[in-house]
Backbone as a printed PyTorch tensor [residue, N CA C, xyz], in Angstrom:
tensor([[[-14.3220, -31.3790, -33.9410],
         [-15.2230, -32.4830, -34.1570],
         [-14.4910, -33.5180, -35.0130]],

        [[-14.4460, -34.7780, -34.5720],
         [-13.7230, -35.7860, -35.3450],
         [-14.3960, -36.0440, -36.6820]],

        [[-13.5740, -36.4670, -37.6520],
         [-14.1120, -36.7220, -38.9850],
         [-14.8870, -38.0340, -39.0510]],

        [[-14.6340, -38.9530, -38.1420],
         [-15.3850, -40.2060, -38.0980],
         [-15.7200, -40.5300, -36.6490]],

        [[-16.6840, -41.3920, -36.4720],
         [-17.0820, -41.7980, -35.1200],
         [-16.0920, -42.8570, -34.6470]],

        [[-15.5430, -42.6410, -33.4640],
         [-14.5350, -43.5500, -32.9300],
         [-15.1890, -44.6590, -32.1260]],

        [[-14.5810, -45.8340, -32.2200],
         [-15.0190, -46.9560, -31.4020],
         [-14.2090, -46.9550, -30.1200]],

        [[-14.6800, -47.6620, -29.1340],
         [-14.0160, -47.7320, -27.8500],
         [-12.5850, -48.2450, -28.0280]],

        [[-11.6190, -47.5110, -27.5390],
         [-10.2280, -47.9090, -27.6080],
         [ -9.4790, -47.3580, -28.8110]],

        [[-10.1650, -46.7860, -29.7930],
         [ -9.4780, -46.2260, -30.9630],
         [ -8.9130, -44.8510, -30.6430]],

        [[ -7.7810, -44.5370, -31.2460],
         [ -7.1750, -43.2200, -31.0710],
         [ -7.6650, -42.2960, -32.1740]],

        [[ -7.7960, -41.0660, -31.8410],
         [ -8.2130, -40.0670, -32.8170],
         [ -6.9820, -39.6230, -33.6020]],

        [[ -6.9490, -39.9260, -34.8910],
         [ -5.8110, -39.5430, -35.7270],
         [ -5.9240, -38.0940, -36.2010]],

        [[ -7.1360, -37.6360, -36.2690],
         [ -7.3610, -36.2500, -36.6910],
         [ -7.5340, -35.3960, -35.4350]],

        [[ -6.5070, -34.6320, -35.0320],
         [ -6.6270, -33.8550, -33.8010],
         [ -7.5700, -32.6600, -33.9380]],

        [[ -8.0840, -32.4200, -35.1160],
         [ -8.9990, -31.3020, -35.2990],
         [ -8.2650, -30.0520, -35.7280]],

        [[ -8.9950, -29.0130, -35.9860],
         [ -8.3660, -27.7890, -36.4870],
         [ -7.7640, -26.9100, -35.3990]],

        [[ -8.0160, -27.2270, -34.1320],
         [ -7.6170, -26.2790, -33.0880],
         [ -6.1410, -25.9850, -32.9910]],

        [[ -5.2110, -26.9100, -33.1910],
         [ -3.8040, -26.4890, -33.0810],
         [ -3.4020, -25.4390, -34.1180]],

        [[ -4.0420, -25.4520, -35.2820],
         [ -3.6870, -24.4650, -36.2910],
         [ -4.4500, -23.1570, -36.1160]],

        [[ -5.5470, -23.1930, -35.3730],
         [ -6.3590, -21.9880, -35.2160],
         [ -6.1060, -21.2420, -33.9070]],

        [[ -5.2860, -21.7920, -33.0390],
         [ -5.0040, -21.1190, -31.7750],
         [ -4.0640, -19.9450, -32.0510]],

        [[ -4.4490, -18.7920, -31.5810],
         [ -3.6080, -17.6120, -31.7680],
         [ -2.5900, -17.5370, -30.6440]],

        [[ -1.3950, -17.1770, -30.9990],
         [ -0.3730, -17.0160, -29.9760],
         [ -0.6810, -15.7750, -29.1530]],

        [[ -0.1880, -15.7400, -27.9420],
         [ -0.4180, -14.6040, -27.0580],
         [  0.2520, -13.3680, -27.6620]],

        [[ -0.4720, -12.3040, -27.7050],
         [  0.0740, -11.0510, -28.2040],
         [ -0.0830, -10.8390, -29.6950]],

        [[ -0.6900, -11.7800, -30.4020],
         [ -0.8220, -11.5970, -31.8380],
         [ -2.0320, -10.7530, -32.1960]],

        [[ -3.0220, -10.6860, -31.3140],
         [ -4.2030,  -9.8810, -31.5900],
         [ -3.8970,  -8.4600, -31.1380]],

        [[ -3.8000,  -7.5620, -32.0750],
         [ -3.4610,  -6.1950, -31.7310],
         [ -4.6950,  -5.3210, -31.6140]],

        [[ -4.6080,  -4.3390, -30.7630],
         [ -5.6670,  -3.3440, -30.6740],
         [ -5.0820,  -2.0260, -31.1370]],

        [[ -5.9120,  -1.2080, -31.7170],
         [ -5.4360,   0.0920, -32.1790],
         [ -5.2100,   0.9860, -30.9720]],

        [[ -4.1050,   1.6660, -30.9650],
         [ -3.7730,   2.5550, -29.8550],
         [ -3.6170,   3.9690, -30.3800]],

        [[ -4.0170,   4.9220, -29.5370],
         [ -3.8720,   6.3410, -29.8630],
         [ -3.3480,   7.0600, -28.6350]],

        [[ -2.6260,   8.1530, -28.8380],
         [ -2.1770,   8.9200, -27.6700],
         [ -3.2850,   9.8290, -27.1620]],

        [[ -3.3020,  10.0160, -25.8570],
         [ -4.2090,  10.9970, -25.2670],
         [ -3.7080,  12.3770, -25.6960]],

        [[ -4.5750,  13.2500, -26.1960],
         [ -4.0880,  14.5470, -26.6880],
         [ -3.5570,  15.4710, -25.5920]],

        [[ -3.9010,  15.2130, -24.3420],
         [ -3.4420,  16.1010, -23.2720],
         [ -2.1530,  15.6010, -22.6270]],

        [[ -2.1240,  14.3490, -22.1900],
         [ -0.9300,  13.8400, -21.5040],
         [  0.0550,  13.1560, -22.4520]],

        [[ -0.4130,  12.6930, -23.6190],
         [  0.4730,  12.0810, -24.5930],
         [  0.7240,  10.6020, -24.3730]],

        [[  0.1610,  10.0050, -23.3270],
         [  0.3380,   8.5710, -23.1030],
         [ -0.5270,   7.7840, -24.0750]],

        [[ -0.0630,   6.5900, -24.4630],
         [ -0.7780,   5.7740, -25.4390],
         [ -1.7510,   4.8450, -24.7340]],

        [[ -2.9760,   4.7770, -25.2810],
         [ -4.0270,   3.9190, -24.7420],
         [ -4.7090,   3.2070, -25.9000]],

        [[ -5.3420,   2.0710, -25.5940],
         [ -6.2120,   1.4370, -26.5780],
         [ -7.3700,   2.3920, -26.8400]],

        [[ -7.8390,   2.4460, -28.0770],
         [ -8.8790,   3.4210, -28.4400],
         [-10.1170,   3.3090, -27.5660]],

        [[-10.4800,   2.0800, -27.1730],
         [-11.6870,   1.9190, -26.3630],
         [-11.5130,   2.4300, -24.9360]],

        [[-10.2740,   2.7070, -24.5160],
         [-10.0300,   3.2410, -23.1800],
         [ -9.9480,   4.7630, -23.1580]],

        [[-10.0290,   5.3950, -24.2990],
         [-10.0690,   6.8590, -24.3490],
         [-11.5370,   7.2680, -24.2480]],

        [[-12.0430,   7.2990, -23.0270],
         [-13.4750,   7.4870, -22.8110],
         [-13.8670,   8.9390, -22.5670]],

        [[-12.9240,   9.7820, -22.2170],
         [-13.2340,  11.1820, -21.9660],
         [-13.3810,  11.9620, -23.2590]],

        [[-14.0340,  13.1010, -23.1830],
         [-14.2350,  13.9130, -24.3910],
         [-14.1360,  15.3890, -23.9980]],

        [[-13.4590,  16.1270, -24.8380],
         [-13.3480,  17.5660, -24.6500],
         [-13.0500,  18.1770, -26.0140]],

        [[-13.1060,  19.5000, -26.0880],
         [-12.7890,  20.1490, -27.3590],
         [-11.2760,  20.3140, -27.4850]],

        [[-10.8200,  20.4000, -28.7210],
         [ -9.3980,  20.5970, -28.9680],
         [ -8.9350,  21.9320, -28.3980]],

        [[ -9.8100,  22.9400, -28.4290],
         [ -9.4480,  24.2480, -27.8810],
         [ -9.1620,  24.1660, -26.3860]],

        [[ -9.9590,  23.3740, -25.6490],
         [ -9.7270,  23.2140, -24.2170],
         [ -8.3790,  22.5510, -23.9690]],

        [[ -8.0560,  21.5430, -24.7630],
         [ -6.7740,  20.8450, -24.6200],
         [ -5.6240,  21.8030, -24.8980]],

        [[ -5.7080,  22.5620, -25.9880],
         [ -4.6330,  23.4950, -26.3260],
         [ -4.5170,  24.6190, -25.3010]],

        [[ -5.6500,  25.0910, -24.7880],
         [ -5.6240,  26.1470, -23.7700],
         [ -4.9270,  25.6620, -22.5040]],

        [[ -5.2200,  24.4340, -22.0880],
         [ -4.5320,  23.8910, -20.9100],
         [ -3.0420,  23.7190, -21.1670]],

        [[ -2.6760,  23.2840, -22.3610],
         [ -1.2600,  23.1180, -22.6820],
         [ -0.5330,  24.4670, -22.6710]],

        [[ -1.1930,  25.5150, -23.1580],
         [ -0.5940,  26.8610, -23.1140],
         [ -0.4370,  27.3000, -21.6630]],

        [[ -1.4540,  27.0420, -20.8610],
         [ -1.4260,  27.4180, -19.4460],
         [ -0.2890,  26.7090, -18.7050]],

        [[  0.0050,  25.4600, -19.1070],
         [  1.0710,  24.6800, -18.4760],
         [  2.4340,  24.9360, -19.0960]],

        [[  2.5000,  25.7160, -20.1710],
         [  3.7740,  26.0710, -20.7840],
         [  4.3390,  25.0300, -21.7380]],

        [[  3.4860,  24.2440, -22.3770],
         [  3.9480,  23.2410, -23.3420],
         [  4.3740,  23.9550, -24.6260]],

        [[  5.5580,  23.6260, -25.1150],
         [  6.0680,  24.2710, -26.3230],
         [  5.2110,  23.8950, -27.5220]],

        [[  4.9340,  24.8540, -28.3730],
         [  4.1920,  24.6140, -29.6000],
         [  2.6830,  24.6880, -29.4590]],

        [[  2.1760,  24.6920, -28.2350],
         [  0.7210,  24.7180, -28.0430],
         [  0.1490,  26.0810, -28.4190]],

        [[  0.8500,  27.1510, -28.0620],
         [  0.3540,  28.4910, -28.3780],
         [  0.3410,  28.7290, -29.8910]],

        [[  1.3410,  28.1890, -30.5840],
         [  1.3830,  28.3400, -32.0410],
         [  0.2060,  27.6220, -32.6940]],

        [[ -0.1270,  26.4400, -32.1860],
         [ -1.2750,  25.7070, -32.7370],
         [ -2.5790,  26.4400, -32.4430]],

        [[ -2.6850,  27.0030, -31.2500],
         [ -3.9130,  27.6830, -30.8480],
         [ -4.1400,  28.9600, -31.6380]],

        [[ -3.0690,  29.6800, -31.9540],
         [ -3.1990,  30.9510, -32.6630],
         [ -2.9470,  30.8350, -34.1630]],

        [[ -2.7720,  29.6330, -34.6530],
         [ -2.5320,  29.4160, -36.0790],
         [ -3.7560,  29.8630, -36.8810]],

        [[ -3.5190,  30.6450, -37.9420],
         [ -4.6390,  31.1630, -38.7450],
         [ -5.3410,  30.0570, -39.5270]],

        [[ -4.6560,  28.9470, -39.7590],
         [ -5.2870,  27.8350, -40.4740],
         [ -6.1840,  26.9900, -39.5870]],

        [[ -6.1060,  27.1930, -38.2730],
         [ -6.9310,  26.4310, -37.3350],
         [ -8.3150,  27.0630, -37.2990]],

        [[ -9.2610,  26.4060, -37.9310],
         [-10.6210,  26.9530, -38.0260],
         [-11.3980,  26.6690, -36.7470]],

        [[-12.4960,  27.4000, -36.5980],
         [-13.3420,  27.2090, -35.4140],
         [-13.9330,  25.8060, -35.3830]],

        [[-14.2640,  25.2820, -36.5520],
         [-14.8230,  23.9290, -36.5750],
         [-13.8070,  22.9010, -36.0990]],

        [[-12.5350,  23.1340, -36.3600],
         [-11.4940,  22.2190, -35.8700],
         [-11.2490,  22.4200, -34.3830]],

        [[-11.2450,  23.6770, -33.9290],
         [-10.9920,  23.9440, -32.5130],
         [-12.0750,  23.3580, -31.6110]],

        [[-13.3020,  23.3610, -32.0840],
         [-14.4000,  22.8800, -31.2450],
         [-14.7990,  21.4430, -31.5800]],

        [[-13.9420,  20.7450, -32.3040],
         [-14.1540,  19.3270, -32.5530],
         [-13.8180,  18.5630, -31.2800]],

        [[-14.6180,  17.5740, -30.9630],
         [-14.3530,  16.7740, -29.7750],
         [-13.1750,  15.8360, -29.9840]],

        [[-12.3460,  15.7150, -28.9800],
         [-11.2290,  14.7790, -29.0060],
         [-11.3840,  13.8240, -27.8350]],

        [[-11.0650,  12.5550, -28.0730],
         [-11.1370,  11.5550, -27.0110],
         [ -9.8680,  11.6020, -26.1840]],

        [[-10.0340,  11.4380, -24.8820],
         [ -8.8810,  11.4810, -23.9890],
         [ -9.0470,  10.4770, -22.8620]],

        [[ -7.9770,  10.2270, -22.1340],
         [ -8.0220,   9.2710, -21.0320],
         [ -8.8840,   9.8470, -19.9010]],

        [[ -9.3150,   8.9750, -19.0120],
         [-10.2160,   9.3760, -17.9340],
         [ -9.5560,  10.3760, -16.9900]],

        [[ -8.2570,  10.2340, -16.7570],
         [ -7.5820,  11.1610, -15.8570],
         [ -7.5610,  12.5690, -16.4320]],

        [[ -7.2110,  12.6860, -17.7010],
         [ -7.1470,  14.0050, -18.3240],
         [ -8.5360,  14.6100, -18.5040]],

        [[ -9.5530,  13.7780, -18.6570],
         [-10.9190,  14.2850, -18.8100],
         [-11.3530,  15.0570, -17.5750]],

        [[-10.9170,  14.6140, -16.4020],
         [-11.2970,  15.3380, -15.1910],
         [-10.5720,  16.6870, -15.0880]],

        [[ -9.4270,  16.8090, -15.7430],
         [ -8.6920,  18.0750, -15.7170],
         [ -9.3330,  19.1260, -16.6190]],

        [[-10.1360,  18.6930, -17.5870],
         [-10.7690,  19.6370, -18.5010],
         [-12.1300,  20.1050, -18.0100]],

        [[-12.6230,  19.5130, -16.9290],
         [-13.9140,  19.9420, -16.3790],
         [-13.7370,  21.2910, -15.6800]],

        [[-14.7050,  22.2140, -15.8340],
         [-14.5760,  23.5090, -15.1620],
         [-14.6500,  23.3610, -13.6430]],

        [[-13.8390,  24.1320, -12.9490],
         [-13.7890,  24.1000, -11.4880],
         [-14.4550,  25.3590, -10.9480]],

        [[-15.5270,  25.2310, -10.1680],
         [-16.2220,  26.4270,  -9.6730],
         [-15.3860,  27.2690,  -8.7050]],

        [[-14.3610,  26.6840,  -8.1160],
         [-13.5260,  27.4280,  -7.1750],
         [-12.3670,  28.1490,  -7.8580]],

        [[-12.1430,  27.8720,  -9.1380],
         [-11.0730,  28.5130,  -9.8880],
         [-11.5770,  29.8560, -10.4170]],

        [[-10.7710,  30.8870, -10.2870],
         [-11.1850,  32.2230, -10.7300],
         [-11.4150,  32.2670, -12.2390]],

        [[-10.5960,  31.5340, -13.0030],
         [-10.7520,  31.5260, -14.4600],
         [-12.0640,  30.8640, -14.8880]],

        [[-12.5230,  29.8770, -14.1420],
         [-13.7360,  29.1430, -14.4920],
         [-14.9840,  29.6970, -13.8030]],

        [[-14.8320,  30.6920, -12.9450],
         [-15.9700,  31.2130, -12.1900],
         [-17.0390,  31.8100, -13.1000]],

        [[-16.6320,  32.4140, -14.2170],
         [-17.6100,  33.0200, -15.1290],
         [-18.4860,  31.9690, -15.8050]],

        [[-17.9930,  30.7470, -15.9330],
         [-18.8000,  29.6680, -16.5110],
         [-19.9860,  29.3670, -15.6030]],

        [[-19.7460,  29.3910, -14.2980],
         [-20.7810,  29.0460, -13.3420],
         [-21.6370,  30.2460, -12.9450]],

        [[-21.2100,  31.4560, -13.2860],
         [-21.9560,  32.6500, -12.8740],
         [-23.3550,  32.6780, -13.4740]],

        [[-23.4950,  32.3380, -14.7440],
         [-24.7920,  32.3750, -15.4140],
         [-25.3910,  30.9800, -15.6110]],

        [[-24.8360,  30.0020, -14.9450],
         [-25.3100,  28.6360, -15.0990],
         [-26.6060,  28.4250, -14.3170]],

        [[-27.5760,  27.6980, -14.9030],
         [-28.8060,  27.4150, -14.1600],
         [-28.5710,  26.4270, -13.0260]],

        [[-27.4850,  25.6740, -13.0900],
         [-27.1910,  24.7470, -12.0040],
         [-26.5530,  25.5030, -10.8600]],

        [[-26.8440,  25.0740,  -9.6760],
         [-26.2470,  25.7050,  -8.5050],
         [-24.8030,  25.2310,  -8.3730]],

        [[-23.9480,  26.1420,  -7.9860],
         [-22.5530,  25.7740,  -7.8000],
         [-22.4310,  25.0020,  -6.4930]],

        [[-21.5550,  24.0100,  -6.4730],
         [-21.3780,  23.2610,  -5.2340],
         [-20.7960,  24.1530,  -4.1550]],

        [[-21.3500,  24.0570,  -2.9730],
         [-20.8570,  24.8570,  -1.8540],
         [-20.0430,  23.9840,  -0.9240]],

        [[-19.1150,  24.6040,  -0.2560],
         [-18.3140,  23.8840,   0.7200],
         [-19.1930,  23.5360,   1.9080]],

        [[-18.9360,  22.3790,   2.4660],
         [-19.7060,  21.9650,   3.6380],
         [-19.2760,  22.7920,   4.8290]],

        [[-20.2240,  23.4710,   5.4040],
         [-19.9210,  24.2380,   6.6160],
         [-20.5490,  23.5170,   7.7900]],

        [[-19.7190,  23.2250,   8.7550],
         [-20.1970,  22.4860,   9.9280],
         [-20.8210,  23.4790,  10.9160]],

        [[-22.0450,  23.1940,  11.2650],
         [-22.7070,  24.0290,  12.2700],
         [-22.4850,  23.3950,  13.6280]],

        [[-22.0880,  24.2380,  14.5500],
         [-21.8380,  23.7070,  15.8960],
         [-22.8660,  24.1960,  16.8730]]])
């Protein structure tokens, strides 16, 4: 907003505050965190998945990641820490969901009130 009202034909000597208030590209930073399962860095608002730390460590042990078994069996790792929710990327969140067709996850669905998804069988 100009500091004075301009008459027709006058030049504005006060360009306003905008040249000093414009932020350069890339100066606004967002906080980034690594996904606990894949290790890739994401902006915090993009870590939308949620799972327990125990599930993440169990998958890492299953995949043979070094150091995961030590963290999982560490005596200082309390139950409250193991079952604390951790945010993760959307791709890794789908890997932590139980699979009804997997033998290891079948016991989760055995006593579940929800019906397990069945394969589509085509009737001829």
